[in-house]
C-alpha positions in Angstrom: 163.2 110.3 192.8 160.5 108.2 191.3 161.3 106.8 187.8 159.3 108.5 185.0 156.5 106.5 183.5 157.1 105.9 179.8 154.8 107.9 177.5 153.7 104.8 175.5 152.5 103.2 178.8 150.5 106.3 179.6 148.9 106.2 176.2 148.1 102.5 176.6 146.4 103.2 180.0 144.3 106.0 178.5 143.3 103.9 175.6 142.2 101.0 177.8 140.1 103.5 180.0 138.4 104.9 176.9 138.1 101.6 175.0 138.2 98.7 177.4 140.9 96.3 176.3 140.1 92.8 175.3 136.3 93.3 175.3 134.4 92.6 172.1 131.9 95.1 170.8 128.5 94.6 172.5 125.8 92.9 170.5 122.6 94.9 169.8 119.2 93.8 168.5 118.7 93.9 164.7 115.2 94.4 163.4 114.4 94.2 159.7 111.1 95.3 158.0 109.9 95.4 154.4 110.8 91.9 153.3 108.6 90.4 150.6 110.6 88.0 148.4 113.5 87.0 150.7 112.9 85.2 154.0 114.1 86.9 157.2 116.0 83.7 158.3 117.9 83.6 155.0 118.9 87.3 155.2 119.8 87.2 158.9 122.0 84.2 158.3 123.8 85.8 155.4 124.8 88.8 157.4 125.9 86.8 160.5 122.9 87.9 162.6 121.1 84.6 162.8 120.2 85.2 166.4 118.7 88.6 165.6 121.7 90.4 167.1 124.8 92.0 165.6 128.0 93.5 166.7 128.6 95.1 163.3 128.3 98.9 162.7 125.4 100.4 160.8 127.4 101.0 157.6 128.6 97.4 157.6 125.1 96.0 158.0 123.7 98.2 155.2 126.6 97.2 152.9 126.1 93.5 153.8 122.3 93.7 153.1 122.8 95.5 149.8 125.5 93.1 148.6 123.2 90.1 149.5 120.3 91.5 147.4 122.4 92.8 144.5 124.3 89.5 144.2 120.9 87.9 143.6 119.7 90.3 140.9 117.8 92.8 143.1 119.6 95.8 141.7 117.1 98.4 143.0 117.4 97.4 146.7 117.6 100.3 149.1 118.1 100.2 152.9 116.6 102.8 155.1 117.5 103.2 158.8 114.4 103.5 161.1 116.2 103.4 164.5 119.9 103.4 165.3 120.9 103.3 169.0 123.5 101.5 171.1 120.9 98.8 171.9 119.0 98.4 168.6 119.3 98.8 164.9 116.0 98.8 162.9 116.1 99.0 159.1 113.5 99.0 156.4 114.5 97.1 153.2 112.9 98.1 149.9 113.9 95.1 147.8 113.2 97.1 144.6 109.4 97.4 144.5 108.1 98.9 141.2 105.4 101.6 141.2 103.9 100.0 138.2 104.6 98.0 135.0 103.9 99.8 131.8 103.2 97.9 128.5 103.7 100.0 125.3 101.1 98.7 122.9 98.5 101.0 121.2 95.9 98.2 121.0 94.2 97.8 124.3 93.3 94.2 123.8 96.9 93.1 123.0 98.3 95.3 125.7 96.1 93.5 128.2 97.2 90.1 126.9 100.9 91.0 127.1 100.5 92.4 130.6 98.7 89.3 131.8 101.7 87.3 130.6 104.2 89.3 132.6 104.8 87.8 136.0 107.0 89.7 138.5 106.3 88.5 142.0 105.3 91.2 144.4 106.3 93.7 141.6 109.9 93.4 142.9 112.5 94.2 140.2 114.9 91.4 139.6 117.2 91.1 136.5 116.8 87.4 136.1 113.0 87.5 136.6 112.7 90.3 134.0 114.8 88.4 131.5 112.6 85.3 132.0 109.6 87.4 131.2 111.3 88.8 128.1 112.0 85.3 126.9 108.5 84.1 127.6 106.9 87.0 125.7 109.1 86.4 122.7 108.4 82.7 122.6 104.6 83.1 123.2 103.9 85.9 120.8 106.8 85.6 118.3 108.2 89.1 118.8 111.4 89.9 117.0 112.6 91.6 120.2 111.3 92.7 123.6 113.1 95.4 125.6 112.6 97.0 128.9 113.5 100.3 130.5 113.5 101.5 134.1 112.2 105.0 134.6 112.4 106.9 137.8 109.1 108.4 138.8 108.6 112.0 140.1 109.0 112.7 143.8 105.6 112.0 145.3 106.2 114.4 148.2 106.4 117.4 145.8 103.3 116.5 143.9 99.7 117.4 144.8 98.2 114.6 142.8 99.6 111.3 144.2 98.7 108.5 141.7 99.6 104.8 142.0 101.2 105.4 145.4 101.3 102.3 147.6 99.0 102.5 150.7 99.6 101.2 154.2 97.0 101.0 157.0 97.2 102.1 160.6 94.9 101.6 163.6 93.5 104.9 164.9 90.9 104.9 167.6 89.9 101.4 166.7 89.5 102.4 163.1 91.6 101.3 160.2 92.9 104.3 158.3 94.7 104.2 154.9 97.7 106.3 154.6 100.4 106.7 151.9 103.4 104.4 152.4 106.3 106.0 154.1 108.7 104.4 151.6 106.9 104.5 148.1 108.3 102.8 145.1 110.6 105.0 143.0 110.7 103.2 139.6 108.4 102.0 136.8 109.3 99.2 134.5 108.4 99.8 130.8 108.1 97.0 128.2 108.6 97.7 124.5 107.8 95.3 121.6 109.5 95.0 118.2 107.4 93.3 115.6 110.2 92.9 113.2 110.4 93.8 109.5 106.7 93.3 109.0 105.9 96.1 111.4 102.8 94.4 112.7 101.8 92.0 115.4 103.1 88.4 115.1 100.6 85.7 114.2 100.9 84.2 117.7 99.7 87.5 119.1 96.7 87.7 116.8 95.2 84.6 118.3 92.8 84.4 121.2 89.4 85.9 120.4 90.6 87.1 117.0 89.7 90.7 117.8 91.0 93.1 115.2 91.3 96.9 115.7 
């Protein structure tokens, strides 16, 4: 009579057949699109994919990318999966692009001056960059306070009139055709100005051409 094979050994054999023992997870190609303010090399290095390959799962890659950006002040970052197979992971990163920047000032001349002072590279929202602009506006124009607010814009896909939507181009029969971006910006950044107790524009803001309205 043959001795019985212990049940734990049977389970171990089955496990090794289903999940080969001692073998590391296979690397797959990692492709990243959409970067504007962060270099690809910096991002790949931060998520342990400097060779353009990764053994990490899709949720782990997405979490690592989001943590990388949010740790640097890009709080609106969003990662979208383009392709996810056993050989390749392709993702699109929206670093936090703003649909537009809105300056709340009834006087068109001063509104233009304030907006020209605001500098947000590639219109990508970053908390440190926004604060730097607030400080610059207060110092340059003598505001008592400058505040900002993010507002989510309506869903473009449910609107007939599509205003301010970012355009991309494609090649079709040797012709360049403009189409709406597949991943449009989702937020606007609004600037509000407090003129203090006087309730009027600071003297610094009344300079320039001396135009009065």
